[in-house]
C-alpha positions in Angstrom: 75.7 121.0 91.4 72.6 119.0 92.3 74.1 115.6 91.7 77.6 114.3 91.7 79.1 114.0 88.3 82.3 112.2 87.3 84.1 114.3 84.7 86.4 113.4 81.9 89.0 116.1 82.0 89.1 118.6 79.2 91.3 121.5 80.1 90.8 124.5 77.9 92.7 127.6 78.8 90.9 130.3 77.0 92.4 133.7 76.7 92.6 136.5 74.1 95.8 136.9 72.1 96.1 140.5 73.2 97.1 139.3 76.7 100.4 137.8 75.5 102.0 141.2 75.5 99.8 142.9 78.2 102.5 142.5 80.8 105.6 143.0 78.7 106.8 145.9 81.0 106.2 143.8 84.2 109.0 142.0 85.9 108.9 138.2 85.8 108.5 138.1 89.6 105.9 140.9 90.0 102.7 139.7 91.7 99.3 140.3 90.2 95.7 139.1 90.5 94.7 136.4 88.0 91.0 135.8 87.3 89.5 132.5 86.2 86.4 130.3 86.1 85.6 126.6 86.2 82.6 125.4 84.2 81.0 122.4 82.5 81.9 122.3 78.8 78.4 121.2 77.6 76.1 123.4 79.6 78.7 126.0 80.6 77.2 125.9 84.1 79.6 127.2 86.8 81.1 124.7 89.3 81.3 126.1 92.8 83.6 125.2 95.7 86.5 124.2 93.5 89.8 124.4 95.4 92.3 126.8 93.8 95.8 126.9 95.2 99.2 128.3 94.4 101.9 125.7 95.3 103.1 126.9 98.7 101.2 130.1 98.5 97.7 131.6 98.3 94.4 129.6 98.4 90.8 130.3 97.4 87.7 128.6 96.1 85.3 129.3 93.3 82.1 131.1 94.2 78.5 130.1 93.2 79.3 131.7 89.7 82.3 129.4 89.3 84.6 132.5 89.3 87.9 132.9 91.3 90.7 135.4 91.8 94.0 134.7 93.3 97.3 136.5 93.9 100.2 135.0 91.8 103.4 135.8 90.0 104.8 134.5 86.8 106.1 131.0 87.1 103.7 129.9 89.9 102.0 126.6 89.5 98.2 126.8 89.9 96.6 123.6 91.3 92.8 123.3 90.6 91.1 120.4 92.6 87.6 119.1 92.9 86.1 115.8 93.9 84.3 115.4 90.5 87.3 115.8 88.1 91.0 115.2 87.9 93.3 117.7 89.4 94.5 120.4 87.0 98.0 121.9 87.0 98.7 125.2 85.2 101.8 127.3 85.1 101.2 131.1 85.2 102.8 133.0 82.3 100.9 136.3 82.4 97.7 137.7 83.8 95.4 136.2 81.2 92.0 134.9 82.3 92.0 131.2 83.0 89.0 129.1 82.0 88.8 125.5 82.9 86.1 123.5 81.2 85.2 119.9 82.2 83.0 117.5 80.3 80.5 115.3 82.2 80.6 111.6 81.7 76.8 111.6 81.1 75.9 114.2 78.6 73.2 116.6 79.6 71.1 119.1 77.6 73.3 122.0 76.4 72.6 125.7 76.6 74.6 127.1 73.7 73.2 130.6 73.8 74.1 131.0 77.5 77.6 129.6 76.9 78.2 131.9 74.0 77.0 134.9 75.9 79.4 134.2 78.9 82.3 133.5 76.6 81.6 136.7 74.6 81.5 138.7 77.7 84.7 137.3 79.1 86.5 137.8 75.8 85.4 141.4 75.7 86.6 142.0 79.3 89.9 140.3 78.6 90.4 142.6 75.5 89.6 145.6 77.7 92.3 144.5 80.2 94.7 143.9 77.3 94.3 147.5 76.0 94.0 149.0 79.5 97.5 150.5 79.5 97.9 151.0 75.8 94.7 152.5 74.4 92.1 153.8 76.9 89.5 154.4 74.2 89.7 150.9 72.8 89.6 149.5 76.3 86.5 151.5 77.2 84.8 150.5 73.9 85.4 146.8 74.8 83.8 147.4 78.2 80.8 149.1 76.6 80.3 146.1 74.3 80.7 143.8 77.3 78.0 145.6 79.2 75.6 145.1 76.2 76.4 141.3 76.5 76.1 141.2 80.3 73.4 138.9 81.7 73.8 139.3 85.4 74.7 141.9 88.1 77.9 139.9 88.7 79.0 140.5 85.1 78.1 144.2 85.4 80.2 144.4 88.6 83.2 142.9 86.7 82.8 145.3 83.8 82.6 148.4 86.0 85.5 147.3 88.1 87.7 146.9 84.9 86.5 150.3 83.8 87.5 151.8 87.1 91.0 150.2 86.7 91.3 151.8 83.2 90.5 155.2 84.7 93.0 154.8 87.5 95.8 153.9 85.1 95.0 157.0 83.0 94.7 159.1 86.2 91.0 159.9 85.7 90.3 159.3 89.4 86.9 160.9 89.6 85.6 158.6 86.9 87.3 155.7 88.6 85.5 156.4 91.8 82.1 156.6 90.0 82.6 153.2 88.3 84.0 151.4 91.3 80.9 152.5 93.2 78.6 151.2 90.5 80.6 147.9 90.6 80.0 147.6 94.4 76.3 148.4 93.9 76.0 145.4 91.5 78.0 143.0 93.6 79.7 143.8 96.9 83.5 142.9 96.8 86.2 143.6 99.3 88.7 143.9 96.5 86.7 146.6 94.7 86.2 148.4 98.0 90.0 148.5 98.5 90.3 149.9 95.0 87.6 152.5 95.6 89.4 153.6 98.8 92.7 154.0 96.8 90.9 155.9 94.1 89.4 158.3 96.7 92.9 159.0 97.9 94.2 159.7 94.4 91.2 162.0 93.9 92.2 163.8 97.1 89.0 162.7 98.9 91.0 161.7 101.9 88.2 161.4 104.5 86.1 159.3 102.2 89.2 157.0 101.7 89.9 156.7 105.4 86.2 156.0 106.2 86.0 153.3 103.6 89.2 151.6 104.9 88.0 151.8 108.5 84.5 150.4 107.7 85.9 147.2 106.2 85.4 144.1 108.2 89.0 142.8 108.7 87.8 139.3 109.5 86.3 139.0 106.0 89.6 140.0 104.3 92.2 137.7 102.9 95.8 138.0 104.2 96.8 140.0 101.1 93.8 142.3 101.3 94.5 142.9 105.0 98.0 144.0 104.2 96.7 146.3 101.4 94.2 147.8 103.9 96.8 148.9 106.3 99.2 150.0 103.5 96.3 152.1 101.9 95.5 153.7 105.3 99.2 154.6 105.7 99.4 156.1 102.2 96.3 158.2 102.9 97.6 159.5 106.2 100.9 160.4 104.5 98.9 162.4 101.9 97.3 164.5 104.7 100.7 164.7 106.6 99.5 162.7 109.7 102.8 160.8 109.8 102.4 159.1 113.2 99.1 157.5 112.1 100.7 156.6 108.7 103.6 154.8 110.4 101.3 153.1 112.8 99.2 151.6 110.0 102.3 150.7 107.9 103.6 148.8 110.9 100.3 146.9 111.2 100.6 146.0 107.6 104.2 144.9 108.1 103.2 142.6 110.9 100.4 141.0 108.8 102.8 140.6 105.8 105.5 139.0 108.0 103.0 136.7 109.7 101.7 135.4 106.3 105.1 135.6 104.5 104.0 138.1 101.9 107.5 139.0 100.9 106.9 141.8 98.3 104.8 143.7 100.8 107.4 143.2 103.6 109.9 145.1 101.3 107.4 147.8 100.3 106.3 148.5 103.8 109.8 148.7 105.2 110.5 151.2 102.5 107.4 153.2 103.1 108.0 153.4 106.9 111.5 154.6 106.1 110.3 157.3 103.7 107.7 158.4 106.2 110.2 158.6 109.0 112.4 160.7 106.7 109.6 163.1 105.8 108.8 163.6 109.5 112.5 164.3 110.3 113.4 161.1 112.0 116.4 160.2 109.8 118.0 157.7 112.1 115.0 155.4 112.2 114.5 156.0 108.5 118.0 154.8 107.8 117.4 151.5 109.7 114.3 150.8 107.8 115.9 151.7 104.5 118.7 149.2 105.2 116.0 146.5 105.8 114.2 147.4 102.6 117.4 147.4 100.6 118.4 144.0 101.9 115.0 142.5 101.3 114.7 144.0 97.8 118.1 142.5 96.8 116.6 139.0 97.4 113.7 139.8 95.0 113.8 140.5 91.3 116.1 143.1 89.7 113.4 145.6 89.0 112.4 145.7 92.7 116.0 145.8 93.8 116.7 148.8 91.5 113.6 150.6 92.6 114.7 150.4 96.3 118.3 151.4 95.4 116.9 154.6 93.7 114.6 155.3 96.7 117.5 155.0 99.2 119.7 157.1 96.9 117.0 159.8 97.0 117.1 159.6 100.8 120.9 159.9 100.8 120.7 162.9 98.5 118.2 164.6 100.8 120.6 164.2 103.7 123.7 165.2 101.6 125.3 161.8 101.7 126.5 162.2 98.2 129.3 159.6 98.2 126.8 156.9 99.3 124.2 158.2 96.8 126.7 158.1 93.9 127.8 154.5 94.7 124.2 153.3 95.0 123.1 154.9 91.8 126.0 153.4 89.9 124.9 150.0 91.1 121.4 150.8 90.0 122.6 151.8 86.6 124.2 148.4 86.0 120.9 146.7 87.0 118.9 149.0 84.7 121.1 148.1 81.8 120.4 144.4 82.4 116.6 145.1 82.7 116.6 147.1 79.5 117.9 144.2 77.5 114.7 142.3 78.4 112.1 145.0 78.4 111.5 148.7 77.6 111.4 151.1 80.6 108.9 153.9 80.1 110.3 157.5 80.3 107.9 158.2 83.2 109.6 155.5 85.3 112.2 156.7 87.9 114.3 153.8 86.8 115.5 155.2 83.4 119.2 155.4 82.9 119.0 159.0 81.8 117.5 160.0 85.1 120.1 158.1 87.1 123.0 159.6 85.1 121.5 163.0 85.6 121.2 162.5 89.4 124.8 161.1 89.6 126.0 164.2 87.7 124.0 166.4 90.1 125.5 164.7 93.1 129.1 165.3 91.8 128.1 168.9 91.1 126.9 169.3 94.7 130.4 168.0 95.8 132.1 170.5 93.4 133.6 167.6 91.5 133.1 169.1 88.1 135.3 166.6 86.2 133.1 163.7 87.1 129.8 165.7 86.9 130.3 166.7 83.3 130.5 163.2 81.6 127.5 161.9 83.6 125.4 164.9 82.6 126.5 164.6 79.0 125.6 161.0 79.0 122.2 161.8 80.5 121.6 164.4 77.7 122.6 161.9 75.0 120.3 159.1 76.4 117.4 161.5 77.0 117.7 162.8 73.4 117.7 159.2 72.1 114.7 158.2 74.1 112.9 161.6 73.4 112.8 162.4 77.2 112.7 166.2 76.8 112.2 166.8 80.5 115.4 165.0 81.6 117.2 166.5 78.6 116.1 170.0 79.7 117.1 169.5 83.3 120.5 167.8 82.5 121.4 170.5 79.9 120.6 173.3 82.4 122.6 171.5 85.1 125.5 171.0 82.7 125.5 174.8 82.0 125.6 175.5 85.7 128.6 173.1 86.1 130.5 174.8 83.3 129.7 178.2 84.8 130.9 177.2 88.3 134.0 175.6 86.8 134.9 178.9 85.1 134.3 177.7 81.5 132.0 180.5 80.5 132.1 179.8 76.8 130.8 176.2 77.3 128.4 177.4 79.8 126.9 179.9 77.3 126.8 177.3 74.5 125.1 174.8 76.8 122.6 177.4 78.0 121.7 178.1 74.4 121.1 174.3 73.9 119.0 174.4 77.0 116.8 177.2 75.6 116.3 175.2 72.4 115.2 172.2 74.4 112.8 174.4 76.5 111.3 175.7 73.2 110.9 172.1 71.9 109.5 171.0 75.2 107.0 173.9 75.2 105.8 172.9 71.8 105.5 169.3 72.9 103.6 170.3 76.0 101.1 172.3 73.9 100.6 169.3 71.7 100.2 167.1 74.8 97.6 169.5 76.2 95.7 169.4 73.0 95.8 165.7 72.9 94.8 165.5 76.5 91.8 167.8 75.9 90.8 165.6 72.9 91.4 162.5 75.0 89.2 163.9 77.9 86.4 164.7 75.4 86.5 161.2 74.0 86.6 159.6 77.4 83.7 161.8 78.5 81.6 160.8 75.5 82.3 157.1 76.1 81.6 157.4 79.8 78.3 159.2 79.0 77.3 156.3 76.8 78.1 153.9 79.6 76.1 156.1 82.0 73.2 156.0 79.6 73.4 152.2 79.5 73.3 152.1 83.3 70.4 154.5 83.3 68.5 152.3 80.8 69.2 149.3 82.9 67.9 151.1 86.0 64.8 152.2 84.0 64.2 148.7 82.9 64.5 147.5 86.5 62.1 150.2 87.7 59.5 149.2 85.1 59.9 145.6 86.2 59.4 146.7 89.8 56.4 148.8 88.9 54.8 145.9 87.1 55.6 143.6 90.0 54.1 146.1 92.5 50.9 146.5 90.3 50.5 142.7 90.3 50.9 142.6 94.0 48.3 145.3 94.5 45.8 143.4 92.3 46.5 140.2 94.2 46.0 142.1 97.5 42.6 143.5 96.3 41.5 140.0 95.3 42.6 138.5 98.6 40.9 141.3 100.5 37.6 140.7 98.8 37.8 136.9 99.4 38.8 137.6 103.0 36.0 140.1 103.4 33.4 137.5 102.2 34.9 134.9 104.5 34.8 137.4 107.4 31.2 138.2 106.8 30.3 134.5 106.7 32.2 133.8 110.0 30.6 136.9 111.6 27.2 135.8 110.6 27.9 132.3 112.0 29.1 133.6 115.4 26.1 136.1 115.6 23.8 133.2 115.1 25.5 131.2 117.8 25.6 134.2 120.1 21.8 134.7 119.8 21.2 131.0 120.4 23.5 130.9 123.4 22.0 134.0 125.0 18.5 132.4 124.8 19.6 129.3 126.7 22.4 130.7 128.8 20.7 130.6 132.2 19.3 127.1 131.8 22.6 125.7 130.5 24.6 127.2 133.4 22.3 125.6 136.0 22.4 122.2 134.3 26.1 122.2 133.4 27.1 123.4 136.8 25.8 120.1 138.2 26.7 117.8 135.3 30.3 119.0 134.8 31.2 119.4 138.4 31.4 115.7 139.1 31.9 113.2 136.2 29.7 110.1 136.7 32.7 108.0 135.7 34.4 109.2 138.9 31.5 108.1 141.1 31.3 104.8 139.4 35.0 104.2 139.6 35.2 105.4 143.2 32.5 102.9 144.2 34.4 100.1 142.4 37.5 101.0 144.4 35.5 100.7 147.6 34.2 97.4 146.5 37.8 96.3 145.8 39.0 97.4 149.2 36.1 95.5 150.9 36.8 92.4 148.7 40.4 92.4 149.8 39.3 92.6 153.5 40.8 96.1 153.8 37.8 97.6 155.6 39.8 100.3 157.3 41.0 101.7 153.9 37.6 101.4 152.4 36.0 103.3 155.3 38.7 106.0 155.0 38.1 106.3 151.3 34.3 106.4 151.7 34.7 109.1 154.4 36.8 111.4 152.1 34.5 110.6 149.1 31.3 111.6 151.0 33.0 114.8 152.2 33.8 115.7 148.6 30.2 114.8 147.4 28.8 117.0 150.2 30.9 120.0 149.2 30.0 119.5 145.5 26.3 119.5 146.3 26.6 122.6 148.5 28.2 124.6 145.7 26.1 123.2 142.8 23.8 126.2 142.7 26.5 128.8 142.6 28.0 130.3 139.5 31.2 131.2 141.4 32.6 130.1 144.7 35.6 131.5 146.7 39.0 130.3 145.4 39.8 129.0 148.9 36.9 126.5 148.7 37.9 125.4 145.2 41.4 124.7 146.5 40.0 122.5 149.3 37.9 120.6 146.8 40.9 120.1 144.5 43.0 118.8 147.4 40.3 116.4 148.4 39.6 115.2 144.9 43.3 114.8 144.0 43.9 112.9 147.3 41.2 110.4 146.4 42.6 109.9 142.9 46.1 109.4 144.4 44.6 107.0 146.9 43.4 104.8 144.0 46.5 105.1 141.8 49.3 105.8 144.3 51.6 103.5 142.4 51.0 105.5 139.2 51.8 109.1 140.2 52.8 111.6 142.9 51.4 115.1 143.1 51.9 118.5 144.6 49.6 121.5 145.0 51.4 124.8 145.4 49.8 128.2 146.2 51.8 131.4 145.8 52.0 133.0 149.2 51.7 136.5 147.6 48.1 135.7 146.4 45.2 136.9 148.5 42.8 134.0 147.8 39.9 135.9 149.4 39.9 138.3 146.4 39.3 135.7 143.7 36.1 133.8 142.7 36.0 130.7 140.5 33.3 128.5 138.9 32.9 125.4 141.2 34.7 122.2 140.1 36.0 123.9 136.9 39.4 122.3 137.3 38.3 118.8 138.3 37.8 117.5 134.7 41.3 118.5 133.8 42.8 116.7 136.8 40.7 113.7 135.9 41.9 113.8 132.3 45.5 114.0 133.6 45.1 111.0 135.8 42.8 108.7 133.8 44.1 109.5 130.3 47.7 110.4 130.9 49.3 109.1 134.0 47.3 105.9 134.4 48.8 104.4 131.2 52.4 105.5 132.0 54.7 102.5 132.6 56.8 104.3 135.2 55.6 106.5 138.0 54.4 109.9 136.8 53.9 113.3 138.3 51.0 115.7 138.6 51.7 119.4 139.6 49.0 121.9 140.4 50.5 125.4 140.7 48.6 128.6 141.5 50.8 131.7 140.8 50.2 135.5 140.6 50.4 136.8 137.0 49.8 140.4 137.8 47.9 142.6 140.2 44.5 141.5 138.8 45.1 138.0 137.4 46.3 134.6 138.6 47.2 131.5 136.7 46.3 127.9 137.7 48.6 125.4 135.9 47.8 121.7 135.8 50.7 119.8 134.4 51.3 116.1 134.0 54.1 114.0 132.4 51.7 111.3 131.2 51.5 109.8 127.7 50.1 112.9 126.1 46.9 113.6 124.2 47.7 111.9 120.9 48.7 108.6 122.5 45.8 108.7 124.9 43.4 109.3 122.0 44.8 106.3 120.2 44.2 104.0 123.2 40.6 105.0 123.7 37.6 103.1 122.6 35.0 104.9 120.4 32.7 105.2 123.3 35.5 106.7 125.5 36.4 109.2 122.7 32.7 110.3 122.5 32.4 110.7 126.2 35.6 112.5 126.6 34.9 114.8 123.7 31.4 115.6 125.1 32.8 116.3 128.6 35.5 118.6 127.3 33.0 120.3 125.0 30.8 121.0 128.0 33.7 122.6 129.8 34.4 124.9 126.9 30.8 125.9 126.5 30.6 126.6 130.3 33.6 128.8 130.2 32.3 130.6 127.1 28.9 131.3 128.7 30.5 132.5 131.9 32.8 134.8 130.1 29.9 136.3 128.1 28.1 137.0 131.4 31.1 138.1 133.4 33.3 139.8 130.8 36.1 137.3 130.1 36.7 136.3 133.7 38.2 132.9 132.9 40.7 131.8 130.1 41.8 128.2 129.5 44.8 127.1 127.4 45.8 123.5 126.8 49.2 122.4 125.2 51.7 119.6 125.1 54.3 119.8 127.9 57.4 118.4 126.1 58.5 117.5 122.5 59.4 114.0 123.4 57.8 110.5 123.5 56.0 111.1 126.8 54.9 114.5 126.0 52.5 115.1 128.8 49.8 117.8 129.0 49.7 121.3 130.5 46.5 123.2 131.2 46.7 126.9 132.1 43.7 128.6 133.5 43.8 132.4 133.9 41.4 133.9 136.5 40.7 137.6 136.8 39.9 139.4 140.1 36.4 140.6 140.7 
């Protein structure tokens, strides 16, 4: 939000009525992901960075779209905090979408259309989730309608994610994979990537599943997601019978779950490690982990406890520990009876009473205890018949016939076998009906998926048309800019051609004149003579004589070289040393200096225009260092750049060009501008005549108050 708003709290928990029963088959303590959003009630704009926390548990914040997801269980208290509104407390009762709307103290302009669109989309997605496990066709239709209402790629991602969830529940894993991938293309999400990896595993695309898990950045995952990652990898390795790798990943997941106190996963992973050890033949270690899982499950809800008891009982059956198996299944039966008073257990669940009675009877039969086997099998048949579970009824009837036969009661064995054949015939008819229904279901699902695919194609086509229009506009702009640039280039070229012709005409005369005029600034001669006058006036004749001697030596050298376009670098260095020495003599309390020549340079191989560097040294002293309050520094360094070039750097830590310009009088600015302009022209003319022999670059030395100035002269070998 661009400005801080104080909100009056209006908590509106919006959810569709279908969600009330969506989780009726779930245990009260089962964990699930709850989705939600925090928005302004008037504008329906999302509020980002809202703190979402489960008391003593998970934590997250809303994204830029105001959305959040968090791992919870029924009965958890959700705490929603933000600096701009009062803290909201909400108790989780099911996995309905939670919408928190807050009203600003100062009303702003509303966007009813946008609000209605978002609300409609969320309502359709919620309805799709509600029907996900009850009516796949209705659920998919709601998602189709939601996609028509979608206004952003984030909403598209949510819709395709829910569609993938629907297909996973109905075991259409190839379609689940396709839709999870589309979801990720619209908005990248670690949670959806984990779902896609699991869908690949269910679809038997094991290498794709492993690759997706391994490519996830573990540092970007929440604690829960990290546990799911290792658990998913373990499940995939079990599917391809690489049990060592499966156990390794399960144990990594177990460490993460224990570290972050994710109790349900601690139980699950102990159980899965035990099962994997059992499959791989290591029953002793399997037994230890099963004990852990059984103990942990007993501290959770009844459904989880029963599930683990059944799993351990199956392990005991495999290892012919029938007494332990029977005892454990009888305990499980009592718990199942308690669970069935609160909710209906689906026939496909391994936790049905008919299945447990059948397995108890089978265990007694394996022990040759026919008297105990018969009543449990009869009870299993009776319950299976009541619940229309023909598969268990068939298996229990056949097993009962075998018990009678082994017990020597051939008459009952025959009668029971006939009953078995009747159940088989009934089951066959039912299977035919189910196959027909499945075929019709697949056709309907395919039709609806094709419609959704068409919607996606239309969206992509619209995006392509938009991109084509954008590209066409860019090309038109490019043509216009090119034409304008071409005209400007022609004008600039014409201007420089004119200057070039003019410079060529006067080049020789200018060189001769500027060689004398720019080599020694008249200001220096005037100032030098004033310095001599000051030395004489102060009765310092010895210093004045020494200064005049050095000054006359410099003047003689300058006059000797005035007719030359270039002189040896060695002579120029001597002139620089003499000139800098004189300037330091006059301003010794203002700066120190050094002149450094790289020993690797053969100075005899280089030529330089005479007194080319003197004006830059003068500028450094007179316009930079002279005005500095504390003592400054002037450094002249000659270094080798490469085999054919050297660089001459003149650097001072004076007041800098901008401050110096501000201190000058109008006459000084004019004189300095003219002097520096002459240098530039001189360098340009020389470069035209001698093929870019000299290059000069001037810049500030530091980004601070006393910025200083650095001049870099690049000189090429003859």
